[in-house]
Every structure is written in C-alpha cells, then in structure tokens.
N, C-alpha and C positions, 0 to 999 in steps of 0.2 A: 671168607668167613660166612657162615650160614646166617641168612637173614630170616627171622621169624616175625610174623605180624603180631603186633601188640593187641590188636582187636580180636583176631581169630585164633592165634596160636599156630597157624599153618605157615608153611614156607611161602615167602614172598615170590620166589621163583616158581613159575608154573611147571617148568620141566622137573624141578626137584620135587615138587609136590606130587606130580604124576608118577615119578619113580617110587616115591614113598607108598603111594596107594597101590601101585602095581605089585609091589612086593607083598602087600597085605591082601591082595585080591582073593586068594584062596580062603583065607580066614574070614574076610568080609562076606564072601558068598555063602560060606557055611553058616555064619552067624545070621545072615538074612533069612536063609531057608529055615533055620531053627526058629527064628522069631515069627515067621509066617505060620509055621506049623503049630507053635504054642498058642498063637493068637486064635487060630481056628479051633484048637482043642478047648482052650479056656472059655472062649465065647460060646462054644457048644454047651459046655457045662452051665454057663450062666443062662443060656437059653432055656435049659430045663428048669432053673429056678424062677425064670420069668413067668412060668405057668401059674405061679401063685397070684398073678394079677388077673387071671381069667375071670371074666364077668365084670371087669372094671374098664373104664375108658382108657386107662393107661396101657392095658393089654395090647390094644391095636396100635399103640405107638411103640412099646418096648419090643414086641416080637419082630415086626418088620425091620426095625433098626438093627436088632441083634442079628437077624438073618443076613442083612446087608453087609455087616462087618464080617460074618463068617464066610460068605461067598467071596468077598473081596480078598480075604486072607487066603482062601483055598486057591483062587485064581492066581494070586501072586506066587504062591508056593509052586503051582503046576508050571507056571511060565518062567520060574526062576532058573531052570536049566539053561535058558538062553543067555544068562548073564555072563558074557564073555569079557567084559571090561568093567572097570570101576564106575564109569559113567552109567552103564546099564544097571549096575547094582543100585546106584544113587536114584535112578529114575523109578525102579521098582519100589524102593523104600519110600520114595516120595508119594507114589500112588497109594501104597498101603497106609502111610501116615494120613493122607487126605481123606480116604474113605473111612478109616477107623475114627478119625476125629469127628467127621460129620455124623457117623452112626452113633457114637457115644454122646455127642452133643444133644441128640434127640433123647437118649436114654436118661441123661442127668436132669432133664426137665421135670422128672418126678420129684426132685428135691428131697430124696431120702437121705439117711445118714450115710449110706454107701456112696450116693451121688457126690456128697461133699468130699469124701475120701478120694474118689476117682478124679474130681476136679483138680486136686493137688498132685495126685500120683501119676496120672497118664502123661501129662507134659514131662514129668521127670523121666519116665520111660523113654519118651522120644529124645530127650536130651542125652541120656546116659547109655542107652542100650542099642539104638538103631545104628548099624554100621555104615555111616555116611560121612560126608564132609561137614565142616562147620556150618555152612549155609543150610545143609539138610537137617542137622541137629537143632540149630537155633531157630531156623525158619519153621521147621516142623513143630518144635516145642512151643514156640510163641503162637503159631497159627492154631495149634491144638488148644492152647490155653484160652485164646480169644473165642474159639468156637464153643468150647465147653462152658465158658463164662456166659456167653450169649444164651446157650441152651438152658443153663441153670437159672439165670435171672429172668428168662422170658415169661414164666408164669407170674412173677411179681417184680418187675424191673425197678420199681421205686421202693423196695423194702428198706427199712432202716439199716440193715446190715450190709447192703450192697456196697457203699463206699469203703467200709472196712475190708470187705472181701476183695474188692478190686485192688486196694493198696497192698493187702497181704500177698495176693498173687503176683502183683507187679514186683514186689520185693523178691519173691521166689524166683521169678524169671531173671531178674538182674543177677541174683546170686548164681543161678545156673549158667548164665553167660560167662561169669568170671570162672566158674568151676571148669567148664568145658574148654575155655581158652587156656587155663593152666594145664589141664590134662593134655590137650593137643600139643602145647609147647614142650611138656615133659616127654611125651611120646616121640616127638621129632628130635628132641635132644638125645634121647636114648638111641633112636635110629641113627642119628648122626654119629653118635659114639660108636655104634656097631660098625657103621660104614668106615669110620676112621680106623677101628680096630682091624677090620678085614683088610683094609689097605695096608695097614702096618704089617700084618702077617705076610701079605704078598711081597712087600718090599724088604722084609727082614733080612733075607739072604744077601741082598745087593746093597742095602743102604741102612745100616744099623743106626747111623747118626740121625737120619730122617725119621726113622721109627721112634727113636728116643724123644725127638722134639714133638712129634705128633702125640706120643703117649703122655708127655708132660703137659701139653697144651689142651688136652680134652677137659672141658669144664666139669665133667662128672668124676667123682672119686673113683680111681681104678687101683686095684690091688693085685699083685702077682704073688702067689704063695706057693710054697713047696712043702708038703707035709705039715701044713699049719703055720709055717714060718714065712713072714713077709720078706720077700727078696727084692721087690720093687714096688714103688707107689708113686703116683703123680702129684702135682702141686695141689690139686683139689683134694686129694686124700690127706695130704699133709695139713691142709687147712682144717679138715674135719677131725683127724685123729692125733694131730701133733706132728712136730717136725721129725720125730723118730719113727713114726708110722707104727707105733706099738698098739696092737689090737687085743692084747691079752686081757685088758681091763674093760673091753667093750663087750656088752652082753646083748643077746638077741632074744626078744620075746615074740614067738610066732603066734599067729591067729589061732584061737580056740585051743591054746595050750597054756597051762598055768606055769610051766617050767621055763626057767632061764638057762641059756647056754651061752658060752663065750663065742664071739664072732670067729675066733681062731679055730675052735672045735667045729663050728658050723661049716666053714669052708674046707676044713681038712678032710671031710668025708669024701670029697671028690665028686659028689653028685652034681649033675647038671641041673641048674635052677634057672627058671625063666620068669622074670618079673614077679618075684614072690614078695608080697607085702608083709612087713614085720616092723617091729620097733627096736631101735638101737638105743642102749643106755651107755653113754660114754662117761668120761671123767667128769666129776661133779654131778653125777646122776641126771645130766641133761638128756632128755628123750628126743629122738627124731623118728618120725614115720618115714620109712624108706621103701623103695623098690629094689630088691636084691636080685642080681643075675650072676650066674657063674658058668664058665665054660672051660673045659680042659684044653690046654695048648702045649706045644712042644717048644722048649727053649734050650738050645744047645743039646738037643737030643734027650732031654729030661722032661718028664711030664710035670706040668705045673697047672695051677688054676688061676684064670683071670676073672676077677670079680668086679662088677660095676655096681655102684651104690648111688641111687637117685633119691635126693631128699624130697619127699612129697608131703612134708608137714603142713604146708599151706593148703594143699588140696584136701588133706584129711580134715583140717580144721574147717574148711568150707563145707565139706560133707556133713560134719557134725553140726554145723550151724543150720544147714538145710534140714537135717533130721529134727533139730529143735523147733524150727519154724513149722514143720509139718505136724508137730504135736502141741503147738502153743497157739492160744487165741491172740490175734494181732492187736486187738483194741486194749485188752486188759492185762495181757501178759500171763494170764492163768492157763492151766491145762485146758485143752479143747476136748470135745466129745470123744474123739478117738483115744486120746491119752487116758481119759477118765475110764472108759469102758475096758481098756486093756489092763489098767491097774486094778479095777474092780474084779476082773476075771482072775488075776493073779492072787489077789488077797482072798477071794472066795475059795479058790482051790487050796490055798495054804491053810485056811482056817476051818475047812469043812469038818475036820476032826478035832478042832481045838475047843476050849471051854469058853473063850470070850466071844462077844458078838460084834458084828459090823453093821453099821447103819448107813443108809443112803438117804440124804435129805435133798429134795428137789425144791427149788426156790423160784418164784415168779415175782417180778416187780409189778406191783399193782398200778394200774392207770398209766403204764409206760407210754402207750400211744398218745394219750391226752397230753402228757408232758412233752413228748416229741412235737406234737402239733401246735401246742400253745407256746412253748419256750424255745423250740428249734432243735434240730438234730445235734447241734453242739452241746446243748444242755443235756439231751438224752445220753450222749456219749459220756459226758462228765458224770452223770448219775450212775451209769454202768460201771465206770472205773471206781467210783466211790463205793458202790456195793461190793466190788471185788476186793478193795482194800479193807473194808470193814469186816468182810467174811474172813479174810486171812488173819486179822487181828483177833477175831472172836474164837476161832478154833484152836486146837492144841497143836504143838509141834508134831509132825508126822501125819496129820490129817490132810487130805487132798481137797482143794477147792478148784472147781472147773466152771468154765462158761460153756453151756451146752449149745448156745445159739440164741440170737435175738435177746430177749430180756430174761432168759431162763438160765439159772445157775444150778450147780449141784455140789454137794459136799459129801465126801466119803470119810466116815468116822470109824476108827478101829479101836480095839482094846476096850470095848464097853463091857462092863460086868452085868448091867441091868438096864432096864428102861429108865430108871431114875437118873443114871449118868447121862443118857440122851436128853432127858428133859432139862437138865442143868445147862447143857451146851445150847439147846434150842432157846432157852431163856436168854443166855448171853447174846446169841445171834440176833434175836428179836429186839432186845434193848439197844444193841449197837446199830442195827439197820434202820430202826424207826426214828433215829435222830434226823432232823431236817438238814438238808444240804444247802449251804450258801453258794450261790452261783451268780456272779456279777452283783447286781443290786437287788436280787430277789432270793427268797428261800424256796427250794424245791421240796415238796412233800415226798419223803422216801418211806414207802410202806411196801411190805412184801407179804406174800402168802407162802407157807412152807408145808410140805408133806413129807413124812418120814416113814421108813419101814426098816425092820431089823432082820438081819441074816444070822443064823438060820431060823429064828423064831417065826418070822412072818412069811418066809419063802425058802424053797429048797434049791433054787437056782437063781442066777442073776437076772434072767429074763423076767421071772415072776417078781423078783425084788424090785426092779425098776417099775414094773407095772403097778405093784401095790403102792409104791411111793407116789406114783402119779395119781392113783386113785385118792390117796390121802390129800394130795395137793388140790385135787378137784373138790374134795369135801371142804377144805379150808376156804376155797374161793366161794363155794355155795353158801358157806356159813357166815359170809359177810366180809371176807378178805381181811388182810392185816393180822393174820394169826397163824399158828402152827398146829398141825393135826397129825397124830400118830395113827398109823394103819391099824385096823382091827377087822376081824372077819366079817362083821356086819356091814362094813363099808363095801366089801367085795360083793356081798349079796345084793346090796342096793345098786351098786354100779352095774352088775349083771342084769338086774331088773330094768334099769334105765336103758341099758344097751339093747335089750330085747324090745323095749318100746320104740327106740329109734329105728331099729331094723324093721319093726312092724310099720312104722310111719313111712319109711322108704318104700316098702312093699306096696303100701296103700297108694302112694303117689304114682307108682308105676302100673299097678294092676287094678286098684280100686280107688280112683280119683275122689278126693273129698267133695261132698255135695252138702248144701244146706237143706235141712229139714226144719219145718217151722212149727213151733208150739205156741198156741194162742195165749195172750195175756188179757185178762178180763177185769173190767171195772167191777169191784165187789158191790158197789151200790146199785148200779144200773144193769149189770149183767152184760154190758156191751163189750165186744172184742175191741180193745183199743190198740192192739198191735201184736207182734209176734217176736219170739226169740229164735234166731237162726242157730240151730244145733248141728254140729258136724256129724255126718254119717258117711262111712266108706263101705260101699256095697261091693263085695267080691263077685266075680263071675258066677260062683256057685250059689249065690244068694245070701251067704253069711255076711254079717254086718260088723265092721270094726267101729267100736264106740270110742268116744273121746278118752275115756279112762284107760283104754288099751294103748294109747300113744301119748299119754299125758306129758312125758318127758320131752317130747318133740316140740311142744309149744314154746318152750324157753330155749330151744336150740337155735343158734343165730342164723342158720341156713334153713332148716326144716320149718321152724316157727314162722319165718317170714314167708316162705313159699306157701304154706298151708293158709296163712291169713290172706295173702294176696288172692289165692284161688277162691276162698270163701267170699271175700268182699266183692270180687268180680262177678261171681254168680248171684250173690244177693242183689247187687245193683241191676243185673240183667233181669232178674225176676221182678224187682220193683218197677223197672221200666215197662215190662210186659203187662203187669197188673194195671199200671196207670193207663196204658194204651187201651186196655179192655174195660176201663171205667170202674175198676175194683177199688173201693176205699178200704185199704188194708191197714190204715193207721200208720204205724211205724214198725221198723224191724231193728231189733237189738242184736249187735254183733259182739262177740267176745274178742278182745284184743289182748295179746300177750305182752309181757314186759319187754321182750326183745324188739317189738315194734315201737313201743312208746319211748324207749331209750334212744331211738333214732330220730334225730331232729328233722329229718326229711319226711317223716310219716304224715304229719298234717297236710303238707303240700301235695303229697301223692294222693291221699284220700280225697281231698277237695277237688283235685284235677279229675279223679275218677267220677265223682259226683257230677261235675260239669259235663264231662264227656257222655255220661249216661242220661243227663238231663233229669236227675233225681234231686228234689229239693233237700237241703241239709237236714230240715226238721223231720224228714222221714227216717233218719238214721239215728240210732242210739248206740253208743259204745259202752260196753260193760268191761270194767277194769277191776282187778282185785287189789286188796290192801297192800300186797307185796311190792307193787310198783312204786309205792310212796317211800319205800325204805331203801337204804344202801346208796349206791352210786347213781349219778345222773338224775337226781331228784329234780334239779332245776330244769333239765330238759323235759321231763315229764310234765312239770307244772306249766311251762311255756306251751307245750303241745296241747294240753287239755284246755287251757285258756283260749288259745287261738281257735280250736274247734268249737268251743262253747260260744265264742263270739260270732261264729259263722252260722250258728243255729243247731249244731249237733248236740244232742242230749248226752250227758255223762251219768252212767249208773255205777254205783259202787257194789260189786258183786260179792257174795259170801260174807256179808258184813258180820263182824263179831268173831270170825274164826281165825283171824290173823293177829298181827301185833302192831297194827297202825294206831297212832294216837288220835284222839277225838279232835285234836287241833287240825287234822287233815281235812275234816269236814268244812272247816273255815278257810283253809289255805287253798284247797282245790275246788273247782267249780262243779260240785256234786249236785245233780238234779234229783237223783233217785237213789234210795238205799234198798238193796235186795236182801231180804232176810233168808238166811241159808235154810235149806230143807231139813238139816239136822235138828234145828230148833222147832220147826213146824211139825215134823213127823210125830213127836211124842208130847205135844203141848197139852193134850187131853189127859195124859196119865202122869206126866212128869212135871211137878210144880216148878222145878228149876227152869225147864225150857219155857214154860208159860211165863215165868217172871222175866226171862231174857227177852222174849218176844214183846211183852208189854213195855219193858224199858226202852227197847229200840223204837217202838211206835211212839212213845211219849217224847223221846229225844228228837225223832224226825219231825213230829208235830211242832215242837218248840222251835226248831230251826227252819221250819217251812219247807221241808224236803219231803217229796212223795216217797211212798214205800211200796215194794212189791214182795209178796210172800211166795217163795218157791216150794214146790212139793205138796201142794194142796190136794188131798186125796179123798176127802169126805165132807159131808154137810156140817159135822160138828166143828171141824177145823175152820171151815168157811164162816160159820156163825161167830166163832170166837174172834177171828181176824176182823170181820166186819164190825163187830161190837167194839173192838179195840181201836178202830179208826184206820185200819189198813186200807190203802187206796186200791191196789191191784193184786191179782193173784194169778198163778199159773201152776199147772200140775195135771195129773191124770184125771182129776175130777172135772176139769174143763176140756181136756183133750190131749192126746199124745202128739208128739212131733210127727209131721207128715210131709211128703214131697210137695214141692211148689205147685205141681199140676192140680193138686186137690184143694188148694186154698180158695180159688174163686167159687167152687161148688159149695164148700163148707160155709163161706160167708153168705151165699145165696140162700142156703137152707135155713140160716139163722138170722134172717132179717133183710135180705135183698142185697143187690150189688151197689146201690147208690150210697149206702151208709154201712158203717161197721155193724156186723150182725150181733145177735144175742145168743147166748148159750141157753138152750131150752132147759 
C-alpha cells in the first residue's frame, strides 16, 4: 500500500518519490524555464516603472534590487539547460527563489500599496507555481514571506499594524501548507492510480482477476464507458455515484462555461482529457470540485474510455479561503485596500454612462496614536474594530466598507442621486462614530475626520476621485478634526498652492538653505535698539530670495516645519554666541516657532539644551507664537512647554494678535510677556478709524494686564507718534530698518550708539 506523508503529501518511500519526480522531469524543467523567463520579462517591465522614483532616495534602492532580480532570473534561465535531474531543477529553483526574495524584500521597503500586495502574493507564487518538492515550495514560500516581512517592516518595525500583519501572514502560510500538502497528496494518488492502471493494462491479457481486484481497489473513482454507457466502475465510483453507477443524472459545469452537460455526454465524446478541473452536480444537487481525466483503452478488442475522477473539493475550498484572506483585513474583517480599489474600478466603469453618482468617503480616526500610546495597542485594536462595526451599521446594504491601513477607512457609496443623499449618510456615520467606546473601565473618545468626493461630479477617473477625497479629508483635519468635508474645486486650488509651497521649501532646503536676517526692534520712548526679530530668508545661488510667505505651508508640516525651525534656531544661537564674544550688546533675538514644534513635548528640552551648548543665556531669546497654537489638540502640551520655557527665562511673545480666534482668557492661561500688534492694523491707522480703534484697544488691554507691546510694520513718523502717544512700548518696521544679514548687525549697532550698549536709531 502506498504510504503518503501527512505533513508533506509526498511519498514516504524515497524511491517511489524519485520515480514520481523522474516521470515529471520534462514538465518540471519546462515549467522552471518558463518561470525564469517570465520573471526576467516582468521584472524588466517593472524596472521601467521604477524610473518614476528618479530623483528620490528610493530610486537607488529600487533599481539595483530590480536589476539583481532580473540578472538572477536570466542566469537561471541560461543555465537551466543543464537541468538533467529533478535535484538539479530543485537547486536552480531554490537559487531563483532566494535571489528573488532578497531583491523583492528590498523593494517592498518602500511600503507602497503595491508592496503590500506583493507581500502576500509573492509567497503564494513560491508555494503554488515553482516546480519543486514540498521542502522547496514550503521553505521557499516561508523564507520569502519572512524576507519580505522584514523588508516591509524595516522602515517602521514598531508600527501599530505590524502585529496584525504578522498574524495575517502567518495564517496565510499555514493555509498554504495545508493546500500544498493536499495538492501533493492528490497528485500522488492520481499518479498511483495511473501506475495501477498501467499495470492493469499490462496484466490484462494474463490475469484478468488480478486486474479486476486492482481496478476495484483503487481509491479514486474509475469509470469504463463505451459510447456513453458505463460498463464497469470500481468501489470508489459506486460510493460517489451510487451502487448502479448511473451517471445520466450527473452534470458537469466546466470552467468559464455557463452551460451544463451530463457526465455521460462529456465522456462519450472520446476526447483525451488530462486533469481537467470542473464541477460535478450529482443526485440531490450536491456539488463536487473534481479533476477529470479520460483515456481511450481497448477491452476485448473494442474501444472504450477509462475515466478517473479525483475529488478536490477540499483543495478548492482552501483556495477560495486563501483568496478571501488576500482581499480581507485580518483585524476588522472588512475589505482591504486591494478589494476596495478593485470594486471601485468595476463600479466606476459600469456607472460611467449612468445617471446615478458614486461617492468615496475616506475616514481617519482622530488622535489614534495618542489612544494607542495612552491606553495600549489592545485598546487601539478594539477602537478600530468598533469603527468598522459602526460604519457597517451606518451605511446602506450594498455599500462597501474597507480598512485601507492603519487608522484609515474608506466607504464606497453607490446609487446616489445628489449630494444631499451623501450628506444624509455622512450625518449618520458621524453620529454613530462619535459615540464613546467603553473599553475595560474607561471610555475611549471615538472621533473621526471624513473627506468625500463624488464620481463623476468631482472626478473623471478613480485616481482623481481618491485624490480629491483625500484633499477633502485633509481639509477636515485642518478645520479642527471631528467633522466631514465634501470636496469642492476651491479645495484643490488651495491644496495645489500648498503643494507648491512645500515643493519650494524642499528646494530651499537643498539649494537655498534658510538663514536668519535680523530686523531691529526699537524702544519707542528712548529710541534704543532693544533687540531683533530673526526673519527667515532663503537666498538662491542666482541671488533671488525665497520669502517666508512663499513657503508658509511648510511651517506647519511635521517634517519640513521642524527642519526649518531647527536650522533657524541653530544659526540664531551661533550668531548670538559670536556677538557675545565680540562684545556686541544686541539685546535679545525673537524667533518664530510653529505649532508643529510646540505640539511636541520634547521641544523645550531640545531648545534649552541648545542654549546651554551655545552658552547663550535664556533671557537673550524670545519665542514668537501665534494664536492658532492655543486652539485644537495638544493645548495642554503647548501650555506646559511655554510655562517651562518662561520659568527658564525665555520670553514669550504673542504674534499677530487680533487676527486669529483665540480667547482673551489665553492671555491669563499662558505666560505671555509681549503682545505684537499685527502690521495690518498699524499700516492704515492714520486713515482707517477702525484700525486706530483696534490698536488703541489692544494697547489699553495690554496696559491693564501689565503686558508689553510691539507694533509691527511701522513705516513713518505719523504712525510712530500715534503708537508712542498710545503707550506702545516697542516698534519694528522699515521706518527703523529692514532685515539684514547677521554680519551687518555689529556695524549697525556701532553706528547707532557704540558696541557696549544697544544703539539708537538716528
């Protein structure tokens, strides 16, 4: 009796396994060569697409890795002519698997949408396509999965989605182990059946009784038919079709064919069939996925058909389960990004000529990182599952809810007649999602921001549709979070303008590094220069200057804003140190600090460490903040940061006072030392009674609170007289002097009163 391993599905006998592989050597060699050639061809096409990364750091990672995979595939293809045994085929396939896995592991470190798809699909390719043994399929697939997972997680190994991703991939590999074990077992059972059948044909003339016993003992259903009539069947066939072996009521549904035919008519054609996958519907409408094979044989001088039927229902069910896993998010059970984008493409194509509209809604969980950090990842996972459940309850039947990754979800809404329909659904979603979530002994705040766009009203293709929904989501976050925003053309214009600013800032960091220029601040009573404001200037090699307004959006960008601020602070402190060493009494220097820094609890420590390193006293530095940092999230972080810096001696100035939406209570809550009156009010105070009244009110308020004031944009004597008469302490503007490079400051102070004290403006 043939012994097959339960773990691998291969013959336990090494000799029997070698015979099986030897018979398949020609096919295995052909499949291997085809696999190597296709790998080289497809990776060459991907290499062309990798040129889109030109000019980015990832280009020098993607292109060498891709070339490495192509070269290894070509080498395996060229050397594959030497494959004279199955062991040689196995070694070449292993070499190709190893080099391909290493190269693609480098490529998936880019963490693109395609990288996540490759992370699941390439191991499946190694499991199902590579013509090798169980150890080659399983070892290659598992090794590839581990290599790709390491490459994918290397940029952010501690990301909140890493555990879920690892569990999902582990489930996938376990399922593939079961699938290839079953496939191996079925292949060897079929091969055994063929061997038995061949032996039976050889012994037919001499020992019909032995042939009959062998025929009846084969565990695979065997049918012998003549002109569609069953003349013999074995015990396994009787178990499948009944004791009478009647196949007239058994129907066959072939792949990619909507038509049913009876099994009797199918085998009566006399065509030779090899391992044809189809579905059989027997009595009671019970369906079986089977591998059908038919061969003509001679029995008693008459031509008959011997058909073998292998039940592969378990294997097909495993394949369907794997396909489901590949399109489903492991944590929430929702559709994943691949499923969502495929469905969106189908619906967009079907409705491109219809009257109804389709909407994409992108959803981000607000403050998800804070919840993860404060309550733990288990609480974060529970929150994501709750969001998934609430979204499914809020949408209509037929709408698709997907988790796109991390804390981002998406909803695909169809059959919309107008934007009003969309607003109603968004309202239900918001009301449902904003309910607190009870977790353990605490309530988790569940707030989301949503951005929506309509197809085809807002976009002509799905790429623009997703982009516009993302822009609407960005607007919802900027507007305070916890709300839904519908795309409109003005948002695209604003987004493009901000994108140009960010590009300009990146260019400046590379070609025109930010430098501080200093504008004097003057005591309006004495005329003394009491300090300077450091204003950002980026001078290009051709002499043109990038002004702060040209890159305004970059200051609140989490990466660019921090980089620019760090460079400005570093250069300002270096200038202060140099002036101190030269004996120049420059007073203090005011530095503008964006909200992205003040929302970081580490900012005070970093700034104070820089002051100590540069040996610059804290009272020499003044931080200018805008009213916007007092609003929205992380207000408590801002408050703690400002109080700590104030206690160390750093002055805090409230910039552009009166132009934002801050409450007057913030003047009491935060350690504000100076109020800066915005130049928009100062510019027209001589001619505009409203501006004059605003300036006068601010001055009176500051006087009552004991806060010093600085007027920006002072350009003439009349403005100066008005401000001095109103009790304004300090002023800055072109009337006193424009911003200038640090090298000119000592000379300017010397011309206006000597180097030992702050100078006077003539």
